[in-house]
C-alpha positions as CSV (number, residue, x, y, z in Angstrom):
1,M,87.0,67.6,83.1
2,T,83.4,66.5,82.9
3,V,80.4,68.8,83.5
4,S,79.1,66.6,86.2
5,L,82.3,66.7,88.1
6,L,82.3,70.5,87.9
7,W,78.8,70.6,89.3
8,W,79.8,68.4,92.2
9,I,82.8,70.6,93.0
10,V,80.8,73.8,92.8
11,G,77.9,72.3,94.8
12,G,80.1,71.1,97.6
13,V,82.2,74.2,97.9
14,C,79.2,76.5,97.7
15,M,77.3,74.5,100.3
16,L,80.2,74.7,102.8
17,Y,80.9,78.3,102.0
18,G,77.2,79.2,102.4
19,M,77.0,77.5,105.8
20,G,80.2,79.3,106.9
21,M,78.8,82.7,105.9
22,A,75.5,82.0,107.7
23,A,77.4,81.0,110.8
24,L,79.5,84.2,110.5
25,A,76.4,86.3,110.1
26,Y,75.0,84.8,113.3
27,G,78.2,85.4,115.1
28,R,78.2,89.0,114.0
29,T,74.8,89.5,115.6
30,R,76.1,88.0,118.8
31,S,78.9,90.6,118.7
32,A,76.3,93.3,118.4
33,R,74.5,92.3,121.6
34,A,74.1,95.0,124.3
35,L,76.9,95.8,126.7
36,P,76.5,95.5,130.4
37,D,75.9,98.8,132.1
38,R,79.1,98.8,134.0
39,T,80.5,101.7,135.9
40,L,83.5,103.1,134.1
41,P,86.9,103.4,135.9
42,D,88.1,106.7,137.2
43,R,90.7,107.0,134.5
44,L,91.0,105.7,130.9
45,S,94.1,106.1,128.8
46,V,94.3,106.4,125.0
47,V,97.6,105.8,123.3
48,V,97.8,107.4,119.8
49,P,100.9,106.2,117.8
50,A,101.7,108.6,115.0
51,R,104.2,108.9,112.2
52,N,103.9,111.7,109.6
53,E,100.2,112.2,110.4
54,S,100.2,116.0,110.4
55,D,97.2,116.1,108.1
56,S,95.0,113.9,110.2
57,I,96.1,114.0,113.8
58,T,94.2,117.2,114.7
59,H,90.9,115.6,113.7
60,C,91.7,112.5,115.8
61,L,92.7,114.5,118.9
62,D,89.7,116.9,118.6
63,A,87.4,113.9,118.6
64,L,89.1,112.4,121.6
65,Q,88.8,115.6,123.6
66,N,85.1,115.6,122.9
67,Q,84.3,112.2,124.2
68,T,81.2,111.7,126.2
69,L,82.2,110.3,129.6
70,P,80.8,110.3,133.2
71,A,81.9,113.2,135.4
72,H,84.1,110.9,137.5
73,T,86.0,109.5,134.5
74,T,89.2,111.2,133.2
75,L,90.5,110.5,129.7
76,E,94.3,110.6,129.5
77,I,95.5,111.1,125.9
78,I,99.1,110.0,125.2
79,V,100.5,110.7,121.7
80,V,103.7,109.0,120.8
81,D,105.4,110.6,117.8
82,D,107.3,107.8,116.0
83,Q,110.1,110.3,114.9
84,S,108.0,112.0,112.2
85,N,109.6,114.3,109.8
86,D,106.6,116.6,109.4
87,A,104.6,118.7,111.8
88,T,102.9,115.8,113.6
89,R,104.4,116.6,117.1
90,V,103.7,120.4,116.9
91,R,100.1,119.9,115.8
92,A,99.5,117.3,118.5
93,Q,100.8,119.6,121.1
94,R,98.7,122.4,119.8
95,S,95.6,120.2,119.7
96,L,96.1,118.9,123.2
97,R,97.2,122.3,124.6
98,T,100.4,120.6,126.0
99,A,102.9,123.2,124.7
100,V,105.1,124.4,127.6
101,V,103.9,127.7,129.0
102,A,106.4,130.5,128.7
103,G,108.4,130.9,131.9
104,S,107.3,127.5,133.3
105,D,108.1,123.9,132.8
106,K,104.5,122.8,133.4
107,A,102.1,121.8,130.6
108,A,98.8,123.5,130.2
109,D,97.0,120.2,130.6
110,P,99.1,117.6,132.5
111,V,96.5,114.9,131.8
112,H,97.6,114.8,128.1
113,Q,101.1,114.0,126.9
114,V,103.0,114.2,123.7
115,H,106.2,112.2,123.5
116,T,108.8,111.6,120.8
117,L,109.7,107.9,120.7
118,P,113.3,107.6,122.0
119,D,115.9,106.0,119.8
120,A,116.5,103.4,122.4
121,W,113.0,102.0,121.9
122,G,113.6,101.4,118.2
123,A,111.0,102.6,115.6
124,G,107.6,101.6,114.3
125,K,104.1,101.3,115.7
126,E,104.9,98.4,118.0
127,A,107.5,100.4,119.8
128,A,105.3,103.5,119.9
129,V,102.4,101.7,121.4
130,A,104.5,99.9,124.0
131,Y,106.2,103.2,125.0
132,G,102.8,104.9,125.4
133,A,101.3,102.0,127.3
134,E,104.2,102.1,129.8
135,R,103.3,105.7,130.6
136,A,99.5,105.2,130.7
137,T,97.9,105.3,134.1
138,G,94.4,104.3,133.2
139,T,92.7,101.0,134.2
140,V,91.8,100.5,130.5
141,V,94.3,101.4,127.8
142,L,92.8,102.2,124.5
143,V,94.8,102.2,121.2
144,L,93.7,104.5,118.4
145,D,95.6,105.1,115.1
146,A,96.3,108.8,114.5
147,D,94.4,108.7,111.2
148,C,91.2,107.5,112.8
149,V,88.3,109.6,114.1
150,P,86.2,108.1,116.9
151,P,82.5,109.0,117.6
152,P,81.7,110.7,120.9
153,L,80.8,107.5,122.8
154,W,83.8,105.5,121.5
155,A,85.9,105.4,124.7
156,A,83.0,104.7,127.0
157,T,81.7,101.9,124.7
158,L,85.0,100.0,124.4
159,A,85.9,100.6,128.0
160,R,82.6,99.0,129.2
161,A,83.4,95.9,127.2
162,C,87.0,95.6,128.6
163,T,87.3,93.9,132.0
164,V,89.7,91.6,133.9
165,E,87.8,88.6,132.5
166,T,87.6,90.1,129.0
167,P,90.9,92.0,128.8
168,V,90.7,92.8,125.1
169,A,87.9,94.6,123.3
170,C,87.9,95.8,119.8
171,G,85.6,97.6,117.4
172,P,85.0,98.0,113.7
173,V,86.8,100.5,111.4
174,R,85.1,102.1,108.4
175,Y,86.6,103.9,105.4
176,D,85.5,107.4,104.6
177,V,85.2,107.2,100.8
178,D,84.6,109.4,97.9
179,P,81.4,107.8,96.3
180,E,82.7,108.8,92.9
181,R,85.9,106.8,93.2
182,W,85.4,103.1,92.5
183,M,88.8,102.1,93.9
184,Q,87.8,103.6,97.3
185,R,84.4,101.9,97.2
186,F,86.0,98.5,96.5
187,Q,88.4,99.0,99.4
188,A,85.6,99.9,101.7
189,L,83.5,96.9,100.7
190,E,86.5,94.6,101.1
191,F,87.4,96.1,104.5
192,L,83.8,95.9,105.6
193,G,84.0,92.1,104.9
194,L,87.2,91.8,107.0
195,N,85.6,93.6,109.9
196,A,82.4,91.5,109.7
197,Y,84.5,88.3,109.5
198,G,86.4,89.3,112.6
199,A,83.1,90.2,114.4
200,G,81.5,86.9,113.2
201,T,84.3,84.6,114.4
202,A,84.6,86.4,117.7
203,G,80.8,86.1,118.2
204,L,81.1,82.3,117.6
205,G,83.9,82.0,120.2
206,W,86.7,81.6,117.6
207,P,88.3,85.0,117.4
208,T,90.5,85.5,114.3
209,I,91.2,89.1,113.4
210,C,90.6,92.7,114.6
211,N,92.1,96.1,113.9
212,G,94.8,97.3,116.3
213,G,93.9,100.9,115.5
214,N,90.6,100.5,117.4
215,M,91.2,98.4,120.5
216,A,91.0,98.4,124.3
217,V,93.3,96.5,126.6
218,H,92.9,96.0,130.4
219,R,95.7,97.1,132.6
220,S,95.8,93.6,134.2
221,L,96.7,92.0,130.8
222,I,99.5,94.4,130.1
223,A,101.0,93.7,133.6
224,A,100.8,90.0,132.9
225,L,102.6,90.1,129.6
226,P,106.3,89.3,129.6
227,E,108.3,92.5,129.0
228,E,109.7,91.3,125.7
229,Q,106.1,90.6,124.4
230,I,104.5,93.9,125.3
231,A,105.6,95.6,122.1
232,T,104.9,92.7,119.8
233,H,101.5,91.9,121.2
234,L,100.0,95.3,122.0
235,A,100.5,96.7,118.4
236,A,100.0,93.3,116.6
237,D,96.2,93.1,116.9
238,E,95.7,89.5,115.9
239,L,98.6,88.2,118.0
240,L,97.1,89.8,121.2
241,L,93.6,88.8,120.3
242,Q,94.6,85.2,119.7
243,H,97.0,85.0,122.7
244,V,94.1,85.9,125.0
245,A,91.5,83.7,123.3
246,Y,93.6,80.6,122.9
247,Q,96.4,80.7,125.4
248,T,94.8,82.3,128.6
249,D,91.6,81.9,130.6
250,G,90.4,85.3,129.4
251,S,88.0,86.1,126.6
252,V,87.8,88.8,124.0
253,R,84.9,90.9,122.9
254,Y,84.3,92.4,119.4
255,V,82.0,95.3,120.0
256,W,79.9,95.5,116.8
257,H,78.3,98.8,117.7
258,N,78.1,102.0,115.7
259,E,79.4,103.8,118.8
260,A,82.6,101.7,118.7
261,C,83.2,102.2,115.0
262,V,86.0,104.7,114.1
263,T,86.5,106.2,110.6
264,T,89.7,106.4,108.6
265,A,90.8,107.0,105.0
266,P,91.4,104.1,102.5
267,A,94.7,103.5,100.9
268,P,95.5,106.3,98.5
269,S,96.4,104.1,95.6
270,W,96.4,100.5,94.3
271,T,100.1,100.2,95.1
272,A,99.5,101.3,98.7
273,F,96.6,98.9,99.0
274,W,98.7,96.1,97.6
275,Q,101.5,96.7,100.0
276,Q,99.1,96.9,103.0
277,R,97.4,93.6,102.1
278,K,100.7,91.8,101.5
279,R,101.7,92.7,105.1
280,W,98.4,91.3,106.4
281,A,98.7,88.2,104.3
282,H,102.2,87.4,105.7
283,A,100.9,88.0,109.3
284,T,98.6,85.0,108.7
285,R,101.6,82.7,109.1
286,S,101.8,83.5,112.8
287,Y,98.1,82.7,113.5
288,H,97.0,80.2,116.1
289,A,95.6,76.9,114.6
290,V,91.9,77.8,114.8
291,P,92.0,81.2,113.0
292,W,94.6,79.8,110.6
293,L,92.2,77.1,109.6
294,C,89.3,79.5,109.4
295,T,91.2,81.8,107.1
296,L,92.5,78.9,105.1
297,G,88.9,77.8,104.4
298,I,88.1,81.2,103.0
299,F,91.1,81.0,100.7
300,V,90.4,77.5,99.5
301,A,86.8,78.3,98.6
302,H,87.9,81.3,96.5
303,A,90.7,79.4,94.9
304,V,88.5,76.5,93.9
305,L,85.8,78.8,92.5
306,L,88.4,80.8,90.6
307,G,89.7,77.5,89.2
308,V,86.2,76.5,88.1
309,C,85.8,79.9,86.3
310,L,89.1,79.4,84.5
311,V,88.1,75.9,83.4
312,G,84.7,77.2,82.3
313,A,86.4,79.8,80.2
314,T,88.1,77.1,78.1
315,D,84.7,75.8,76.9
316,P,82.0,78.4,77.5
317,N,79.3,76.5,75.8
318,T,79.6,73.4,77.9
319,L,81.4,74.4,81.2
320,S,80.3,77.9,81.9
321,Q,77.1,77.1,83.7
322,P,78.7,75.6,86.8
323,A,81.1,78.6,87.0
324,V,78.2,81.1,86.8
325,A,76.2,79.2,89.3
326,G,79.2,79.1,91.7
327,L,79.7,82.8,91.4
328,L,76.1,83.6,92.0
329,A,75.9,81.3,95.0
330,K,79.1,82.9,96.5
331,M,77.7,86.4,96.0
332,G,74.5,85.4,97.7
333,A,76.3,83.8,100.6
334,D,78.5,86.9,101.1
335,L,75.4,89.1,101.2
336,L,74.3,87.2,104.3
337,L,77.2,88.8,106.1
338,L,77.8,92.1,104.3
339,L,74.3,93.5,103.9
340,P,73.4,93.7,107.6
341,A,77.0,94.7,108.4
342,S,76.8,97.6,106.0
343,H,73.9,99.1,108.0
344,T,75.9,99.3,111.2
345,V,78.8,101.2,109.7
346,G,76.6,103.4,107.5
347,H,77.8,102.0,104.2
348,R,74.6,100.8,102.6
349,D,75.4,102.9,99.6
350,L,78.4,100.7,98.8
351,M,76.2,97.8,97.8
352,R,75.8,99.3,94.3
353,S,79.4,98.3,93.7
354,Y,78.9,94.9,95.0
355,I,78.8,92.8,91.8
356,P,82.1,94.1,90.2
357,A,83.8,94.2,93.6
358,S,82.9,90.5,94.1
359,L,84.3,89.5,90.8
360,L,87.6,91.3,91.5
361,Q,87.6,89.8,95.0
362,L,87.6,86.3,93.7
363,G,91.1,86.6,92.2
364,Y,92.3,89.0,94.9
365,V,91.6,86.6,97.8
366,A,93.1,83.6,95.9
367,L,96.3,85.6,95.2
368,F,96.7,86.8,98.8
369,G,95.8,83.4,100.1
370,A,98.7,82.0,98.0
371,L,101.0,84.6,99.6
372,A,99.8,83.6,103.1
373,Y,99.6,79.8,102.7
374,G,101.6,78.8,99.7
375,R,105.2,78.9,98.7
376,L,104.6,82.0,96.6
377,S,107.0,84.7,97.8
378,T,106.4,88.4,97.5
379,K,109.4,88.4,95.1
380,D,107.4,86.3,92.7
381,V,104.7,89.0,92.3
382,L,104.9,92.6,91.3
383,S,105.9,95.0,94.1
């Protein structure tokens, strides 16, 4: 392969990639625009699916019970225990003060509920969310993972964005990391990029991804879903987002506000991180055409640049310059999206890990893109 051809490949890919990142950065700013000052409904519901979350559910529920809401708005909290084998249910009841009062069959606070998912509903987050949504009475049903902690204005912020015309609203998720652990910083940077990508595409009018652990759904949309789709769509964030955006007359709103950003913990190990991202990669195969193509473009850009780097390594004296130029151009383009996004979620300190994380990301994205788009099976890689 000649040097001139490598320069043409690198130049073309980097130009298109840079234009894409600039567009996403603009879309993210549109997702950060102010919300209309709407009057909140009289009742909001929060469904919290939980499985073996005894260590974190107390923090989640304490934060929910300290939400800042207008006096006329009631927040109904519904915890659905997905047949945990730890103390999740007991701690949820204690946190919500729903333990049965001695000598009475009435709960101390009837607004809040703790349920165990019945066997007839199956198992898993999809079933738990559907079960909770069926029991929710609020005009807006929010979904929050049990290991997430929302800020005080979280429920009000997402609920104001969720209307009959915009029946799905979602917000960013940030990782609470130990600054001394590089693995956690890498995860947080990578996750920040995913959140910013989702906000950017939504702001451009081409919604792609969101996080189902931080979402609001209007009651009218739940009522309109066929019964067999409630479980699969409500807990499958991208499926619901893309269904509304591309198959209905409704729209979606990605609320890129600090008040809508919830905090959770990163994967505890590289193995857990690998397994999580494999699930996400395989979900790409169910995407609508527009988000499928958007995500494919990201994968192709990384795969081509990785290939250029590998070719450059075969003859460093002659072929390394296009590879280095391509890497630097990609890093600069990514900063257009990541740097302002890091300010919103309070992760500016992560940028000191940006260069090594970017180098690792090049191979990581290419590999998971192969899982999503190629014939590579998970059996072909280490589990």
